[in-house]
KEVOLUM-471512 format. One line per 3 residues: number of its first residue (from 0); for each residue x, y, z of C-alpha. Coordinates in steps of 0.05 Angstrom, whole numbers, always signed. Layout:
NUM> X Y Z | ...
***
This chain:
0> -51 +543 -307 | -111 +533 -353 | -80 +468 -380
3> -67 +443 -309 | -137 +459 -285 | -171 +431 -347
6> -134 +364 -345 | -146 +357 -270 | -221 +371 -276
9> -228 +321 -333 | -191 +269 -292 | -235 +280 -231
12> -299 +278 -271 | -278 +211 -301 | -263 +183 -231
15> -331 +203 -204 | -365 +178 -268 | -334 +109 -258
18> -361 +109 -187 | -431 +124 -213 | -425 +70 -267
21> -404 +17 -215 | -455 +34 -161 | -503 -22 -181
24> -449 -74 -169 | -436 -47 -99 | -504 -64 -67
27> -480 -128 -33 | -421 -139 +14 | -383 -183 -35
30> -397 -133 -91 | -375 -73 -50 | -313 -105 -18
33> -289 -155 -71 | -323 -136 -136 | -361 -202 -133
36> -294 -241 -135 | -296 -233 -211 | -244 -179 -226
39> -199 -195 -286 | -123 -198 -289 | -111 -129 -319
42> -155 -93 -269 | -127 -133 -211 | -55 -123 -232
45> -64 -48 -240 | -103 -44 -175 | -45 -79 -140
48> +7 -33 -171 | -30 +33 -162 | -46 +14 -89
51> +28 -1 -79 | +57 +63 -107 | +29 +130 -86
54> +54 +200 -69 | +89 +166 -10 | +136 +134 -60
57> +139 +189 -113 | +148 +248 -65 | +169 +219 +2
60> +211 +157 -11 | +241 +177 -78 | +262 +244 -50
63> +290 +220 +17 | +324 +157 -7 | +347 +187 -73
66> +382 +240 -31 | +413 +189 +16 | +434 +136 -33
69> +439 +170 -101 | +428 +126 -162 | +433 +63 -120
72> +363 +80 -95 | +340 +49 -160 | +351 -19 -126
75> +291 -3 -83 | +247 +1 -145 | +277 -63 -173
78> +264 -98 -106 | +192 -73 -107 | +183 -104 -176
81> +217 -171 -163 | +199 -183 -89 | +139 -138 -77
84> +104 -156 -142 | +131 -218 -178 | +146 -261 -117
87> +84 -237 -79 | +39 -259 -136 | +76 -326 -145
90> +78 -343 -70 | +13 -314 -46 | -33 -305 -106
93> -61 -374 -120 | -63 -399 -49 | -95 -336 -23
96> -149 -338 -76 | -166 -412 -64 | -164 -413 +12
99> -201 -348 +24 | -256 -369 -24 | -259 -437 +8
102> -268 -410 +79 | -310 -352 +54 | -262 -299 +80
105> -272 -227 +57 | -217 -192 +96 | -149 -209 +126
108> -175 -206 +199 | -231 -252 +176 | -178 -300 +149
111> -141 -302 +216 | -205 -314 +255 | -229 -371 +210
114> -162 -404 +191 | -139 -407 +264 | -208 -418 +295
117> -204 -358 +342 | -251 -299 +334 | -208 -260 +383
120> -154 -259 +329 | -204 -230 +281 | -220 -173 +329
123> -147 -159 +346 | -127 -159 +272 | -183 -112 +253
126> -162 -62 +307 | -88 -66 +286 | -107 -55 +213
129> -152 +4 +228 | -103 +39 +274 | -40 +30 +232
132> -71 +45 +164 | -85 +115 +189 | -13 +141 +190
135> -2 +111 +121 | -63 +147 +95 | -40 +212 +126
138> +27 +204 +91 | -8 +196 +24 | -48 +259 +36
141> +15 +298 +55 | +52 +275 -8 | -2 +292 -58
144> -16 +359 -25 | +57 +379 -28 | +56 +368 -104
147> -10 +404 -112 | +16 +464 -73 | +75 +466 -121
150> +34 +457 -185 | -26 +501 -170 | -5 +547 -114
153> -64 +522 -73 | -52 +522 +3 | -35 +453 +30
156> -96 +449 +76 | -145 +460 +18 | -111 +406 -24
159> -117 +355 +32 | -191 +368 +42 | -207 +367 -33
162> -171 +301 -44 | -206 +269 +15 | -275 +289 -9
165> -264 +266 -81 | -235 +198 -60 | -293 +187 -12
168> -344 +202 -67 | -323 +149 -117 | -307 +95 -65
171> -374 +105 -30 | -411 +103 -96 | -378 +43 -130
174> -338 +4 -78 | -282 -43 -101 | -303 -48 -174
177> -302 +28 -182 | -234 +29 -147 | -206 -25 -194
180> -232 +9 -257 | -204 +76 -235 | -138 +43 -216
183> -131 +18 -288 | -141 +89 -316 | -95 +118 -263
186> -43 +65 -277 | -40 +83 -351 | -28 +156 -331
189> +27 +135 -283 | +64 +93 -336 | +66 +149 -387
192> +77 +203 -334 | +138 +174 -301 | +174 +162 -368
195> +159 +233 -392 | +182 +264 -327 | +248 +226 -325
198> +264 +247 -396 | +247 +319 -381 | +288 +323 -317
201> +349 +291 -349 | +345 +339 -408 | +348 +398 -359
204> +414 +369 -333 | +442 +360 -403 | +424 +286 -413
207> +437 +222 -374 | +513 +221 -381 | +520 +293 -359
210> +473 +283 -300 | +510 +221 -276 | +577 +258 -283
213> +552 +316 -240 | +527 +267 -188 | +595 +232 -187
216> +629 +297 -169 | +590 +307 -105 | +623 +288 -39
219> +589 +241 +9 | +563 +274 +73 | +610 +246 +125
222> +669 +217 +86 | +705 +262 +37 | +741 +202 +8
225> +674 +175 -16 | +667 +223 -74 | +626 +192 -129
228> +589 +147 -80 | +522 +174 -104 | +535 +150 -175
231> +558 +80 -157 | +520 +14 -160 | +509 +6 -85
234> +516 +78 -61 | +548 +105 +3 | +507 +63 +52
237> +488 -6 +24 | +465 -37 +90 | +413 +15 +106
240> +393 +12 +33 | +379 -62 +42 | +333 -46 +101
243> +292 +0 +56 | +288 -53 +2 | +262 -104 +52
246> +211 -57 +83 | +182 -32 +17 | +185 -98 -20
249> +169 -152 +31 | +121 -107 +68 | +67 -112 +15
252> +60 -187 +30 | +29 -171 +98 | -13 -109 +82
255> -89 -120 +82 | -102 -72 +25 | -51 -108 -19
258> -67 -181 -3 | -141 -166 -12 | -129 -159 -87
261> -118 -234 -91 | -186 -247 -59 | -223 -215 -116
264> -188 -241 -179 | -229 -287 -224 | -188 -352 -228
267> -119 -384 -230 | -105 -368 -303 | -119 -295 -287
270> -68 -298 -231 | -14 -321 -280 | -28 -263 -327
273> -35 -214 -270 | +34 -234 -245 | +68 -212 -309
276> +28 -148 -316 | +39 -127 -244 | +115 -140 -247
279> +124 -98 -310 | +82 -42 -281 | +123 -41 -217
282> +189 -42 -254 | +171 +19 -295 | +136 +60 -241
285> +177 +43 -179 | +243 +36 -216 | +229 +102 -251
288> +210 +139 -186 | +273 +119 -148 | +318 +129 -209
291> +290 +200 -215 | +299 +212 -140 | +372 +191 -146
294> +387 +258 -181 | +357 +298 -124 | +425 +324 -100
297> +433 +363 -165 | +378 +410 -139 | +375 +456 -79
300> +332 +427 -24 | +287 +467 +22 | +315 +475 +93
303> +266 +475 +151 | +292 +487 +222 | +362 +472 +199
306> +343 +405 +168 | +331 +384 +97 | +257 +378 +81
309> +260 +312 +43 | +189 +318 +19 | +208 +380 -19
312> +264 +348 -60 | +222 +319 -117 | +177 +381 -122
315> +240 +424 -128 | +263 +379 -186 | +198 +388 -222
318> +183 +462 -212 | +227 +483 -271 | +191 +438 -321
321> +142 +465 -373 | +69 +474 -351 | +44 +416 -392
324> +93 +369 -358 | +76 +397 -289 | +4 +382 -305
327> +23 +311 -324 | +62 +304 -258 | +3 +329 -218
330> -41 +277 -253 | +11 +223 -242 | +15 +236 -167
333> -60 +247 -163 | -71 +180 -198 | -23 +143 -153
336> -49 +174 -90 | -124 +170 -102 | -118 +96 -119
339> -79 +82 -56 | -127 +124 -14 | -186 +87 -43
342> -155 +20 -27 | -137 +41 +44 | -205 +70 +63
345> -242 +11 +32 | -199 -39 +70 | -208 -2 +136
348> -283 +7 +130 | -295 -66 +109 | -250 -91 +165
351> -286 -51 +218 | -355 -69 +192 | -346 -144 +179
354> -297 -160 +234 | -320 -116 +292 | -391 -90 +283
357> -423 -148 +244 | -379 -206 +267 | -419 -265 +242
360> -408 -334 +272 | -374 -373 +216 | -373 -448 +203
363> -312 -482 +173 | -321 -519 +107 | -357 -585 +120
366> -389 -561 +185 | -465 -554 +192 | -489 -484 +207
369> -534 -476 +267 | -598 -440 +249 | -612 -399 +187
372> -647 -336 +166 | -693 -326 +107 | -669 -292 +44
375> -706 -226 +57 | -674 -217 +125 | -606 -236 +97
378> -613 -185 +41 | -632 -131 +91 | -571 -147 +134
381> -526 -144 +72 | -551 -75 +54 | -543 -51 +125
384> -470 -74 +125 | -457 -36 +60 | -487 +27 +91
387> -444 +20 +153 | -382 +11 +110 | -398 +75 +72
390> -406 +113 +138 | -340 +86 +164 | -305 +107 +100
393> -322 +179 +118 | -301 +168 +190 | -233 +138 +170
396> -220 +195 +121 | -237 +247 +174 | -186 +217 +224
399> -132 +213 +170 | -146 +285 +152 | -134 +309 +223
402> -65 +275 +222 | -49 +300 +151 | -65 +372 +170
405> -13 +369 +225 | +35 +313 +203 | +84 +292 +258
408> +142 +272 +214 | +167 +261 +144 | +126 +218 +96
411> +177 +161 +97 | +174 +155 +173 | +97 +154 +172
414> +99 +97 +122 | +154 +61 +161 | +112 +61 +225
417> +50 +37 +189 | +82 -17 +146 | +126 -41 +203
420> +68 -54 +251 | +21 -83 +199 | +69 -128 +162
423> +107 -145 +226 | +42 -171 +256 | +9 -202 +195
426> +61 -225 +144 | +89 -287 +177 | +24 -318 +204
429> -13 -302 +139 | +39 -331 +92 | +56 -391 +136
432> -19 -403 +147 | -28 -413 +73 | +27 -465 +69
435> +40 -498 +136 | -11 -539 +173 | +28 -533 +238
438> +17 -459 +252 | -18 -452 +320 | -66 -400 +346
441> -17 -380 +401 | +38 -366 +349 | -8 -317 +312
444> -21 -280 +378 | +54 -279 +391 | +68 -249 +323
447> +15 -195 +332 | +48 -175 +397 | +117 -178 +366
450> +101 -134 +305 | +60 -81 +340 | +101 -83 +404
453> +168 -72 +370 | +142 -15 +327 | +105 +21 +383
456> +160 +14 +436 | +212 +38 +386 | +168 +99 +371
459> +154 +114 +445 | +228 +114 +464 | +246 +162 +409
462> +263 +115 +351 | +332 +90 +372 | +324 +43 +313
465> +307 +80 +249 | +232 +68 +235 | +249 +40 +167
468> +299 -11 +194 | +253 -26 +253 | +197 -43 +204
471> +243 -90 +166 | +265 -124 +231 | +192 -132 +252
474> +174 -166 +186 | +232 -214 +182 | +231 -229 +256
477> +158 -251 +253 | +178 -316 +218 | +221 -345 +274
480> +169 -321 +324 | +113 -360 +290 | +157 -422 +278
483> +184 -427 +349 | +118 -414 +384 | +82 -463 +338
486> +131 -518 +357 | +118 -505 +432 | +43 -495 +434
489> -21 -535 +423 | -38 -552 +351 | -106 -541 +319
492> -150 -604 +312 | -127 -645 +251 | -198 -649 +225
495> -205 -573 +224 | -138 -563 +189 | -153 -617 +138
498> -220 -585 +120 | -186 -519 +107 | -129 -547 +64
501> -178 -587 +20 | -181 -527 -25 | -112 -543 -54
504> -130 -614 -76
***
């Protein structure tokens, strides 16, 4: 216990120290939200990876999908690395950096409002982002608190509150730069931690070969002829597995807190290096998490009200490990979760401040701005915006806490609802808006309605479609929605579109 407490205290002191160190760079809006658009490839790549993978993945997804699909759940991690990281950086990285800098966009809702010349889109997108980032944040709290309860014996409620306070402290102090620097430290812990934990868990089972052999002896749930299905390449249910791969891999392309990382990176050469770093990080961390979860059936799960508590599977795998390794696991999940929480609360507060409360009238590149304000007034407004963002960080954390203290469902379902609505609404118009001049304002509205509508209606009628599969359908379906509606509705003025796409010349 002394080792666990000592390591955790050191970790938390370092996190807060980084926040104090970065506070001078967080005095302006660009500094607080984007790190001055001058964050290097290593920090950006680690910030992307650690925001991607949190306790939601390590505890919720690895446990639930490892139990359902066995070793084939590893494909989810591979998909996260190749689609969610490699392809995301290749397809979105350069174009996002250039276009958002060209049109002076600081947030994803800001991008929609400026790129498609409709400030109503900016407002709608900011509300969607704020509302649907809350269940994701609550899922992260729930995951980390489950591990803390196992490792320290501290009641779940206390864990949630402590994590919320500590995350708020370093984000409020240092903004994005503090978050990125802490993400790098947390990412190093995650890389070493996941490798050490996999080795330890397999040793308990007698090694890799013995563990796989035990898994192969287990019968599938519904079909006794499917013995060994949990130790095969594609598992007992490959189609539902594909839905999970799509949701967790393609979903990152439309999430504000993920895409925002491309806004802040220094230049195009940094994007190329960041692509490689981010992909390797995802392969080790995500691949390792789901590979570990694939052995969950070798352990006795916790039963609650006659059902398996999926969020307890990974903790039950770890509880027999030596104290030093449990301390490492706690730091691993703490690192993953605090980085994700920091990214979520920063995204939400900046979106609400810049896109709802201080919604400046923006001019497109090449247009003449009407009126101006002197430097002193502008500086005062900038400082006021930063103060409002810091206040909203506390507000967002408080709401998430209320949900986390009484979570309505398993972690995986919380994440499915959040990612489905956000990526279903944002992914297609954002990606196509970077590449295709023909995207219309009406098609973006249609996709917002499609993504949010499908997710919410499915939830209200009792989830006849599994929330995970519903999220995947919402994302993929957004592309034909945008394409068809764009062909049938009024195009933006050619002069406006040409001025936006000049950034790629």
